[in-house]
Each structure stands twice: as structure tokens, then as C-alpha cells.
N, C-alpha and C positions, 0 to 999 in steps of 0.2 A: 798532742795537747800544744796549743800555743801559749799556755802560761803554767806556771808552777804554783801550787797552792801549799803554803807552809804554815805550820803552827810553830810560832816563835817561843821556844823555852825560855821560863824566866831567867835563866843564867845568861841567856843571850840577848835580853832586852837592853837597849841602850836609848839614851835620850833622844837620838836622832831617829831611830826607828820608831819609837813611840810617837813623836812629834809628827812624823810624816804619816802615820796612821791616824792621828787625831785630825790632822789637816784634811784628810780624805773623808773621815766620818761625821766632821763638824756639822754638816746640815742635818743628819740624822739624829745627832746628839742634842742639838739646839731646838729642833723641831717640837719635842715633846714639852719642854720646859721642866722636865722631872729630873734632869741631869745637866752637869756643866761639863764641859771639856776637862776640867780639873778633877772631877769626881770620877770620870771614866778612866782617867790617867791613873788616878790611885787605885781604882779597881784593877786595872791591868798590873800595875806595879805589886800589889798585895797577892795577886794570882787568882783573885775573884772572878775575873774576866780573863778567858783565854785570846790571845791577838793571834789572828791569822792574816798573812799577807798573800796578795796574789801578784806574783812577780812574772813580768814579761819574759818569755822564753828567748825571744830574739836578743833583748837587751842582755840577759844572762850570758848568752853565747858571744856576744860582740865585746864585752867588757872582761878585762882581766880580773881574776880573783883579787880582792883587796881594794879594787878600783869601781866598785859597784856604785852606781848613782841612784840614790834613793827617790829622787824626783822622776827619772824616767823610767826606773826600773820597777818600781811598786805602782800597780795601776789600781788595785783596789786593796781595802783593809775591811775586816769585819772582827767582831768579838763574839764570844760564846761564853755561857756560864752554866753551871749545873743548877736547877731549881729542884729543891727537896720539898716535895708535898707528903702529907701523911701516909699516902698510899702509892706515890709515884715518885721516880727520879726522872727528870727530864733533862735533855740539853736544850738550851734556849739560844736562838741567834738573837744576838742584842742589838748591835749598830753595825750598819753597812754603808760604806761609802766608796766611790771610785767608778771606773768605768769597764765596759767590756762584760758585763754579766752574762749576755747572750753567749759569749765565747766559753766562759768559765763556770758558769753557774751549775750545768749538769754535773761536772766534775766535783765541784765544791759540795754539792748535795750528797754525792755518794761518799765522799770522803768523811763528812760530818756524820752520815750514817754509820759508818764503819767505827768512827771515834766514838759515837753515843754508845753503840752495842759493847765495844771494848771497855766502857766505862760503866757497865751494867745499867744503863738508862733504859726506860720503858718507852722512850718515843723523844721526839723533839718538837719544839714549838718556836713560833715567831709572832711578835705582835709588832705591827707597824703600818706603813701605807699600804692602800689597796694593791699596790703593784707585786707585793708578796703573794697575794691570791692569785693573780694571773700568772706568776713565775711559778708557785708550787704545784698549780692544777695539773700541769703535764706530766708529773711524777706519781700521781695517783696515791690514794691513802690519806691526802691532807683534807681537812674540812675547815672551812672558813666561818668563825663566829664573830660577825662584824669584822674587825681587822686583827682578830687572833686567828692564827692558823696553827693546827697541831696535827701531828702523825704519831700513832701508837705503833710498836713493833709487835709481831705476834709473839705470845709466849707459850711455851711448852706446856706449863700448868700455872695458870694464872693464881690460883689460890695460894699456892706456894710462894710466888713472888710476893703477894698481899701479906702472908704471915712472916716473911723476912723483914719486910718495911715495918710491921707492927713491933718486931721485938726490939 
């Protein structure tokens, strides 16, 4: 892996890390007109959105611990959140920005699937530009409804899961 994908725990969030992530995600945030960089920052700080960073493995190896350069070391950032529906819990990919998705995208997809399953999600969803449809197609299981892509995980007993959500 040429990159390291990290979920940043709330206790390790710093203004510098959030600022770098927002800088990378700014085009995606501003494109919809539904969010501002300030509202996304607030969602990250409150814990509603999870912040993920894609770190350059080469830069990590070259720089001493404590001397990590956010400008060159963080090549991409994205956020996720849990969406709770009456019968489903989904992990939603919210905002993404940066470079090199062809290099780290498959690894991020697997990490997010594992994260979603570990958090009792029924699947994952993304809404955004049509590029998501093209990227997610290679993984199978995703379908596109206009620019909304979703993937559901197989359940051992779907009725049991629905009963849990109703309780």
C-alpha cells in the first residue's frame, strides 16, 4: 500500500488537521450549496462526521515522528457518518477531496466496509458526482439511482434485523 488510511479519533483532532482536510474537501463541500466549510467543520468536531485522512506512505517514512508535514503528507480526506432510517443503519460517505483515488480507493472501500459492519450497519451509501458511480461499479453490489449509490450487506436473518430496528 502506497498510502495509509486513518480514521482520526475525536481526541486527536486538531485545528491544523481539520483545516487541511477542509482545504482538500472544499470543492465537494461547496458544490452542493447545502453545506458550508463551517458546517462540515462543526460536524467533524461534534463527532457527527468521522474524519478520515489518506496519508502518503513515502512521506510518512521520510519524515521524523513529530515533524509530519500536513501539506505534503495528507493527499486526500473524506468524511463518513451514520444515517439512521426507520429500518436501516447506513454508513454514508459524505465529502471527499484530494488526489490519488486510483491508488487508495480500493483499500478505502474495504476499510469502510469493515468499519460499517463493525458498527452494525446494513450497508453503505454515497451521493455525489457521477464519478462515484464509475468508481464503485468495480466492486459489485453497488447500484446507482441518479447520483445516489448504495450497497447493502447480506444479512443472516433480515427479519430479525428489522425487528431490532423497530424496537
